C-alpha positions in Angstrom: 144.1 44.3 -4.3 142.8 46.5 -1.5 139.1 47.3 -1.1 137.3 49.8 1.2 135.1 48.7 4.0 131.6 47.7 3.1 130.1 50.5 4.9 132.0 53.0 2.7 130.5 51.1 -0.5 127.1 51.1 0.9 127.1 54.7 1.3 127.8 55.3 -2.4 124.8 53.4 -3.3 122.8 56.6 -2.0 120.9 58.0 -5.0 121.9 61.4 -4.5 125.7 60.1 -4.3 125.3 58.2 -7.3 124.0 61.2 -9.4 127.0 63.3 -8.2 129.4 60.2 -9.0 127.8 60.2 -12.7 128.5 63.9 -13.0 132.0 63.8 -11.6 132.9 60.8 -14.0 131.3 62.2 -16.9 133.2 65.6 -16.5 136.4 63.5 -16.0 135.8 61.6 -19.2 135.3 64.9 -21.2 138.5 66.0 -19.8 140.3 63.0 -21.1 138.8 63.3 -24.4 137.4 59.7 -24.3 140.8 58.0 -24.0 140.1 54.3 -23.1 141.9 53.5 -19.9 142.8 50.0 -21.2 145.5 51.8 -23.1 147.1 52.7 -19.7 147.3 49.0 -18.3 150.2 46.9 -18.7 149.8 43.0 -18.2 151.1 41.5 -15.1 153.2 38.4 -14.7 156.0 37.1 -12.7 158.6 35.6 -15.4 159.8 36.8 -18.7 158.5 34.8 -21.6 161.2 32.6 -23.3 160.4 34.2 -26.7 160.0 37.8 -25.5 160.7 40.4 -28.3 160.8 44.1 -28.5 160.6 46.6 -31.2 162.3 50.2 -30.4 161.4 52.7 -33.1 163.5 55.7 -33.3 161.8 58.4 -35.2 164.1 61.1 -36.7 161.7 64.2 -37.0 162.3 66.6 -39.7 163.5 64.5 -42.4 166.9 62.9 -41.9 169.4 63.2 -44.8 170.2 59.6 -45.5 172.1 60.4 -48.5 174.9 61.7 -46.2 174.6 58.9 -43.8 175.4 56.0 -46.1 177.5 56.8 -49.1 179.1 54.9 -51.9 182.7 54.4 -51.8 183.5 52.9 -55.2 185.0 55.5 -57.4 182.4 56.0 -60.1 179.4 56.2 -57.7 181.4 58.4 -55.3 182.3 60.8 -58.1 178.6 60.9 -59.2 177.7 61.8 -55.6 180.3 64.2 -55.1 179.6 66.2 -58.2 176.0 66.8 -57.3 176.5 67.0 -53.4 179.4 69.9 -53.9 180.2 71.2 -50.6 177.9 68.9 -48.6 179.8 66.0 -50.1 181.8 63.7 -47.6 185.4 62.7 -49.1 186.1 59.2 -49.6 188.9 59.4 -47.1 186.3 60.7 -44.5 183.8 57.9 -44.9 184.1 55.0 -42.6 184.2 51.9 -44.6 181.6 49.2 -44.1 183.9 46.2 -44.6 182.6 43.8 -47.1 180.4 46.3 -48.9 181.0 49.2 -51.4 179.3 51.8 -48.8 180.9 53.9 -46.0 179.2 55.8 -43.1 179.3 59.4 -42.0 182.1 59.9 -39.5 179.8 61.0 -36.9 178.3 57.6 -37.1 181.5 56.2 -35.7 180.2 54.5 -32.5 178.0 52.2 -34.7 180.9 50.9 -36.8 181.5 48.1 -34.1 178.1 46.9 -34.6 178.4 46.4 -38.5 181.7 44.6 -37.8 179.8 42.4 -35.3 177.0 41.7 -37.7 174.4 43.5 -35.6 173.7 46.6 -37.9 172.0 46.6 -41.3 171.3 49.6 -43.6 168.3 49.5 -45.5 168.1 51.4 -48.7 165.7 53.7 -50.4 162.4 53.1 -48.1 159.4 55.2 -48.3 155.5 55.3 -48.3 154.1 53.5 -51.0 150.6 52.2 -52.0 152.0 49.6 -54.4 155.2 49.3 -56.4 155.7 52.5 -58.4 158.2 53.3 -61.1 159.0 56.9 -62.8 156.5 56.3 -65.7 153.9 55.1 -63.5 154.2 58.2 -61.0 154.5 60.6 -63.9 151.3 59.3 -65.6 149.2 59.0 -62.4 146.5 61.6 -62.5 146.3 64.3 -59.6 145.0 62.6 -56.5 145.4 59.0 -57.8 145.1 56.2 -55.1 148.2 54.8 -56.5 150.4 57.7 -55.1 150.8 58.5 -51.4 148.9 61.7 -50.4 150.6 65.0 -49.9 154.2 64.0 -50.8 157.1 66.1 -49.2 154.7 67.5 -46.6 156.3 66.9 -43.1 153.0 66.4 -41.1 151.5 64.1 -43.9 154.8 62.0 -44.4 155.2 61.5 -40.8 151.6 60.0 -40.8 152.2 57.8 -43.7 155.4 56.4 -42.0 153.4 55.7 -38.9 150.4 54.4 -40.7 152.4 52.3 -43.4 150.0 53.2 -46.0 149.3 55.9 -48.5 146.4 57.7 -46.5 147.5 60.8 -44.8 144.4 60.8 -42.8 144.6 57.6 -41.2 143.6 57.2 -37.7 146.0 54.5 -36.5 149.4 53.5 -36.6 151.1 50.2 -37.7 152.6 49.9 -34.0 149.2 50.3 -32.5 147.4 48.0 -34.6 150.2 45.4 -34.2 149.8 45.5 -30.4 146.1 45.3 -30.5 146.4 41.8 -32.1 148.3 40.6 -29.1 145.1 40.8 -27.2 146.8 40.8 -23.8 145.9 44.5 -22.9 149.5 45.8 -23.6 150.1 49.1 -25.5 153.1 50.9 -27.4 155.1 52.7 -24.7 155.9 56.2 -26.0 158.9 58.4 -24.5 158.4 61.2 -26.8 155.4 63.1 -28.1 153.9 59.7 -29.3 152.3 60.8 -32.7 149.9 58.3 -34.8 152.4 55.2 -34.6 151.2 53.7 -31.4 147.6 54.3 -31.8 144.9 51.6 -32.4 141.1 51.9 -32.8 140.7 51.5 -29.0 143.9 52.5 -27.6 146.5 55.3 -27.3 150.3 54.8 -26.5 151.3 55.1 -22.8 153.2 58.3 -22.6 156.1 58.0 -20.0 158.4 60.8 -18.7 162.0 60.9 -18.5 164.4 59.4 -15.6 163.6 60.9 -12.2 160.2 62.1 -13.0 156.9 61.2 -11.0 154.8 58.8 -12.9 151.4 58.9 -11.2 149.5 60.7 -8.5 151.4 62.7 -5.9 150.9 61.0 -2.4 150.0 57.7 -3.9 153.5 56.7 -5.1 154.5 53.3 -3.7 157.1 54.9 -1.2 154.3 57.1 0.0 151.7 54.4 0.7 153.2 53.7 4.0 151.7 56.7 5.5 148.1 55.6 6.7 146.2 58.7 5.4 147.6 58.0 1.7 146.7 54.5 1.9 143.1 55.4 3.2 143.0 57.8 0.1 144.0 55.0 -2.4 141.4 52.6 -1.0 138.6 55.3 -1.2 139.6 56.1 -4.7 139.8 52.5 -5.7 136.2 51.9 -3.9 134.8 54.7 -5.9 136.0 53.5 -9.1 134.7 49.9 -8.4 131.6 51.1 -7.5 131.3 53.2 -10.8 131.8 50.2 -12.7 129.0 48.4 -10.7 126.4 51.1 -10.7 126.8 52.8 -14.1 123.0 52.0 -14.8 123.9 51.0 -18.3 126.1 54.0 -19.1 129.1 52.2 -20.5 131.1 55.6 -20.4 131.0 56.0 -16.8 131.7 52.2 -16.2 134.8 52.4 -18.6 136.0 55.4 -16.9 136.0 53.7 -13.5 138.0 50.8 -14.9 140.3 53.2 -16.5 141.1 55.1 -13.6 141.4 52.2 -11.4 144.1 50.8 -14.2 145.9 54.1 -14.3 146.6 53.8 -10.7 147.8 50.3 -10.9 150.1 50.9 -13.9 151.6 53.9 -12.2 152.2 51.8 -9.1 153.9 48.9 -11.4 155.8 51.4 -13.3 156.6 54.5 -11.1 159.6 53.1 -9.5 161.4 52.2 -12.6 160.4 55.5 -14.5 162.0 57.4 -11.5 165.3 55.7 -11.4 168.3 57.9 -12.5 172.0 56.8 -13.3 173.9 55.8 -10.0 170.6 56.1 -7.9 169.0 53.3 -5.7 167.4 50.7 -7.8 169.5 51.4 -10.9 170.9 48.7 -12.9 174.8 48.6 -13.2 175.0 47.2 -16.6 172.6 50.1 -18.0 174.4 52.8 -16.0 177.8 51.7 -17.3 176.6 51.6 -21.0 175.2 55.3 -20.8 178.3 56.3 -18.5 179.7 58.3 -21.5 176.3 60.2 -22.0 175.8 61.1 -18.2 177.0 64.3 -16.7 176.4 64.9 -13.0 173.9 62.0 -12.7 172.0 63.4 -15.8 171.6 61.9 -19.2 172.6 64.5 -22.0 170.8 65.2 -25.3 167.4 64.1 -26.5 167.7 60.4 -27.4 169.8 59.1 -24.3 167.2 59.7 -21.7 164.3 58.2 -23.7 166.9 55.0 -24.5 167.8 54.8 -20.8 164.2 54.5 -19.9 163.6 51.8 -22.5 166.5 49.9 -21.2 165.3 49.9 -17.6 161.6 48.7 -18.8 163.2 46.0 -20.8 165.5 44.7 -17.8 162.2 44.9 -15.6 160.5 42.7 -18.3 160.3 39.7 -16.3 158.6 41.3 -13.3 156.2 43.2 -15.8 155.4 40.1 -17.6 155.8 41.9 -21.0 156.4 39.3 -23.5 155.7 41.4 -26.8 156.5 45.2 -26.6 156.8 48.3 -28.9 158.7 51.4 -27.8 158.7 54.8 -29.4 161.4 57.1 -28.9 162.3 60.3 -30.9 165.0 63.0 -32.0 164.0 66.1 -33.6 166.1 68.6 -35.6 166.4 67.1 -39.0 164.7 69.6 -41.1 167.9 71.0 -42.5 167.1 73.5 -45.1 170.1 75.5 -43.9 173.5 75.2 -42.6 173.4 71.4 -42.5 177.1 71.9 -42.9 179.1 74.7 -41.9 181.5 76.4 -44.1 181.4 73.7 -46.7 182.6 71.3 -44.0 180.5 68.2 -44.0 182.0 67.2 -40.7 180.7 70.3 -38.9 177.3 71.7 -38.7 173.5 70.6 -37.7 173.5 67.3 -39.4 176.8 66.0 -38.1 175.8 67.1 -34.5 172.5 65.2 -34.7 174.0 62.1 -36.1 176.8 62.1 -33.3 174.3 62.1 -30.8 171.9 59.5 -32.5 175.1 57.1 -32.7 176.2 57.6 -29.3 172.7 56.9 -27.8 172.0 53.8 -30.0 175.5 52.1 -29.2 174.9 52.7 -25.5 171.5 51.2 -25.7 172.9 48.3 -27.7 175.8 47.9 -24.9 173.2 47.7 -22.4 171.1 45.2 -24.3 174.4 42.9 -24.8 175.3 43.2 -21.1 171.8 42.3 -20.0 171.6 39.3 -22.3 168.7 40.8 -24.3 170.6 41.6 -27.4 168.7 38.9 -29.5 165.4 39.8 -28.1 165.3 43.7 -29.0 165.4 45.2 -32.6 165.9 48.9 -33.0 164.9 50.7 -36.3 164.7 54.1 -37.6 162.1 56.0 -39.2 161.9 59.5 -40.5 159.5 62.0 -42.4 161.5 61.5 -45.8 164.8 61.7 -47.4 166.2 64.9 -48.4 167.0 66.1 -51.9 170.1 64.8 -53.6 170.7 68.4 -55.0 171.7 70.7 -52.1 170.0 74.1 -51.9 171.9 77.7 -51.9 172.0 77.5 -48.1 174.1 74.7 -47.4 171.1 72.6 -46.8 168.7 70.3 -48.3 164.9 70.2 -49.1 162.0 67.7 -48.7 162.2 64.5 -50.8 160.7 61.1 -50.5 162.8 57.7 -50.4 165.3 57.5 -47.7 167.8 55.2 -46.2 167.4 53.5 -42.7 169.3 51.6 -40.0 168.3 48.5 -38.0 170.3 47.2 -35.3 170.1 44.3 -32.8 171.2 40.9 -32.1 168.6 39.2 -34.5 169.6 41.5 -37.4 171.4 39.9 -40.4 174.0 42.8 -40.1 177.3 43.3 -41.8 175.5 43.7 -45.2 173.1 46.1 -46.9 169.6 45.6 -47.9 167.6 46.9 -50.8 168.7 48.9 -53.7 170.7 52.2 -53.7 169.2 54.8 -56.0 170.9 55.9 -59.3 172.7 59.1 -58.5 171.7 60.8 -61.6 169.3 64.1 -61.4 166.4 63.3 -63.7 167.3 59.6 -63.9 165.1 56.6 -63.4 164.8 56.9 -59.5 164.2 60.8 -59.5 160.6 62.0 -59.7 161.8 65.1 -61.5 161.7 65.7 -65.4 161.6 69.6 -65.9 164.7 71.5 -65.1 163.1 73.1 -62.1 162.3 69.8 -60.4 165.7 68.0 -61.1 166.5 67.8 -57.3 167.1 64.2 -56.7 163.8 63.1 -54.8 164.1 59.4 -55.1 161.0 57.2 -55.7 161.3 54.5 -53.0 162.2 50.8 -54.0 160.9 49.4 -50.9 157.8 50.3 -49.1 157.1 51.2 -45.4 154.6 48.2 -45.3 157.6 45.9 -46.5 159.8 47.4 -44.0 157.4 47.0 -41.0 156.3 43.5 -42.1 159.8 42.4 -41.8 160.0 43.8 -38.3 156.6 42.4 -37.2 157.1 39.0 -38.7 160.3 38.6 -36.4 158.2 40.1 -33.7 155.7 37.5 -33.9 152.8 38.3 -36.4 151.8 35.6 -38.9 151.0 36.2 -42.6 147.3 36.8 -41.7 148.0 39.2 -38.9 150.5 41.2 -41.1 147.8 41.7 -43.7 145.4 43.0 -41.1 148.1 45.4 -39.9 149.4 46.5 -43.2 146.4 46.5 -45.7 148.8 47.7 -48.7 151.4 44.8 -48.0 149.1 42.6 -50.4 150.2 44.6 -53.4 154.0 43.8 -53.0 155.3 40.4 -54.2 158.1 40.5 -51.8 156.6 40.8 -48.5 159.6 40.6 -46.3 162.8 42.4 -46.9 165.0 39.9 -45.1 167.2 41.9 -42.5 166.0 39.8 -39.7 
């Protein structure tokens, strides 16, 4: 670690200079909104832990129509599905059979079919926010505002928060990913390649937000490649000296001391990750196995779509995990556009339209990421899973679209997944049936009451990731309300 000359440190101890330092750092803290800089510091190290494990959350913003992602193939249930879905229905001949099961995938998800065959892909049925197990009579009997029913059902922003929190409180300040990372106690944080949301927030830390491939991460002029120029190196040393002195001379002001530590940590983090973040496919420093896996999604050296650039960044960080010393990691990536109230399909063709295009991008990016992990020998150490605001109504609307619902089907993939089989109970495909919240004619839309909670889903992932039962209860307070704590797909 480089330090400034002692004469420079001595000059900062002048009272007038110290008053200026307190004002400068105090205003900086206000600009940052009090974000603790510990959230920007990743742990160092020289060797990948033998038990290193990573979770990659793929959040499908807007509310993915899981009902058309995984469809029953048996004659009776497919007939019930087609009768309600109408022009949105996928014909039996169009579906991609999941061998050994009674289900088929949307044709746009074709790149994921080999993962099912290889035992690395598992659909999980009818998952959603729940405080405790809830059936239709219990839901209908619950008073308005009942603590047994998750808050603000069918609302985008609130249901996103409930998925991120894994609970029933839409006002929660933290997310289950952030709370899990905080228990690791090694200074690590959730790394977000998207907008971040609440998922990676803990009581003291926020996610580390990284830009896409080719972007500069850190201060201009202080990138590792720029420190060979003496004036830039002197500037870095001076900044380090100021932040070190702030921590020593804060006169008991913990905010000023913390800001000094945080600023220094931010520079160190940028130096550690900046070079990895900047790498693009085919550029100096790129990893051939990753470039090859993403080749089909790369055009003129640039990754196409929403998800591919984010997952490419995650793959690079995982490949560099040995030098970064990250034994437990959680990543968040995102894909938007799933609020398909209209034109979910085009002209009654369920293979064309907004939803099919989104699923095709999702499947291609996930398959590329999986191929990269397999090539790097990390397949068994990385588990990818989807989340989304909510499912969508079984009954289409009049605009060839679907509306907001509740329970939804999700995908989990990776070498540790007990794939090649489905998990959970598929809902009864009857409007107004035992799984539908509706009773009156106007509300018979097929909004499924979840049969599995987000807490159970998260507990299964986090148990594999390394948390014990006591820690799971800390991270997921509502988990204690469920007799079955883990679903079993890992």
